[in-house]
Steps between C-alpha positions, in 0.01 A plus 500: 500500500880457480714643780678821390876462479780742581688689234872437438659719771266407790524134397881516507509648850229262626705203378805658665311528829394135485860399432617697804232337714592141412872575537435655842308187598795285393734706721282492813625159626865617517484675841261229619749218441672558834158513670413163344844363592438580865143369488558178304865438598693462173852603390660680200469194275120478540475880482655510155290198400185695589641791301616285210188287459313820413743574219490139377120507485516835325743361243281198434203728440705729275610205289144368464279811485756775441386557141136394544368857495636539145231247399204535741531870583659692785191546718408133567856421610515810720171423677597138563846594627371768737230276650753220553728752671210590732457129585872486586452788744218307672730196536770724651238632738412146613856358507585321825796291381784501247289282268228765468767766453648302211152452349431872516829581329429245225160656429653847506773390262256347252290817498806720453615280214170559325504873574862597437524453124139607445532829688836566334341450159197714595733787584670471161154482335360812666806728512479817293686463166649848543600433864585130542522435872431125497863390539555762772199390708581132451851572631412740783189323631681207668706739712209725594252218553727277706611800709140593578419143601814439707498831689123498547515151650802600712304791648203276575721232662667758722195698610183293454378205703421192286687645199442208265124525549477869406746481210330210324142619557589836340676333206211260436257790468736701278558207262128425463440867422783494244340197331175695467690798356637287214161524329576869439818425306477479121570155355823559309565143389224358276436127518733304276545130423766300679389537863537130581833478320624799699452301824790271415780592743750695295699821500375695201753755381424620144786428260549870427552573872738214583837678452388785726352256751829310528688830543293601804524163681797588728323815615177314574690229689699741717225751575229252592738280700578802718129565545451139608776531757352815657142376500575155643801542729532880527324536837685193632838642392410832663415320825777240519795699357412859590285443809193676352207325672233764430262370229441847358872580470555162334226591252670833432806311376281340234353844425851643461567254218158454338392865532827614350448251217178680408680836517778363279247396237344847501843665479582296190187583305687740267791265433519276195441141602857365470639808671258451786603136532875578505459789745277291724732199499795724589318664793369160609853354513619792715205466737533124547874540558405746773270238652793260524702772674213569743481130590876477557507810721151456656413863423124552502513839327715354222249215462211743441704723267612203292139376486391836357781503242435136402129577466558795268717278282238223511222730379705667230644173368162321504336791317767479230462123482120509458521776239777318311316168496157646408603758239296437185315192628172427318181557707399131476834397657510747789355289781717203406816711489426675830432161657836372373678798653333433833573125478871583497447762769312276741739207449779736600282634780435160658759232423809684633308606814387142566858375461624777730240409763595131483873576528436740789411198713868401512686817395471839675235719335755781470735281293216375279394859429855611416547218246152565355578869454836428335331285234256785428785747445655259247167469315458879484849541356425223248190690387706813435761303309228329295344830384839639401588183310171507308552861404857438394394208278220710349734793439293730722644754746532410866199603714563814701312637797387830344118498515449822305419358158346154495188366668352159563320330213134407512 
């Protein structure tokens, strides 16, 4: 007797919950990095390597299996990705050297690469036609999920003996349970030919979506690069520049940015996609400029305020970017397109942070962060200029920030 499946709305929210879980798991190592640094004795360069190898593994998986669920179905890819994520948690639990830590991050990255595009496509598949929330959840989930993982791990590190043991045991159980729950989801992508061909490493952006995809690139680069900075070096910057040694307070800095990113995405749900992107990029530029000011003046309050403002801009701009790039995409191309968006995102997330960590070995971390932030402001301004130029060439009016009339597309 076949297992009964969930109807559209419960399936959408179940997929959303699974996405939050795996994103939370990916954020858990952030407050643990300093614990591992003290235990295994490595510096900023190795720290960002541990951070970056996860993103590199994720990218490799996205390039190979990012569109696989368009051919073999969503459920097989989801089950495999979740079980591999559970294995990664077991390796974290057993890690007694940097080598095991790197291995755990590689496994986690591969599983996230398989899950990211597939869950993003599942949300687009199961969203209500009269209330399309897929782009909103895809944009808000990273902020919410990472915040839950970072702050939850920060609390455990600060108040629980053997924090790594308890964190990874709990996550292993949750991920195995999530894998079992996948059987309740409806299969929204029937089997189709071309599965083996889809495994060739490539970025698959449908021709019809390419102009919009190119237009959102500066936003993706800037927003995700800021996320990479906070999640890799954020606690270290808080400790070395601002003297914040408390693990929980260091985690709250990440929450200030990532949690606000989720709020920004929710705030922009009634804005047309290009308007959301322009508004978000503008707020983002202001917030990151504030971060530079906080570093120059060593003002902790200003650092947290600028993190909140930057996060709101991140969420709003990323929401607009996802909606712009995915508007009108054919169902059979959804997983591939979402994977391409996240390929750009995770490259921006990892490569600049790895470079920053390597440079920080010979240049003060404060200086590295200031230069990094300045580049992000320039990218945000370039994104705004690009949207205005496209509209001027197309003879369309400039985007304004009045949310009263237009809404996001499906």
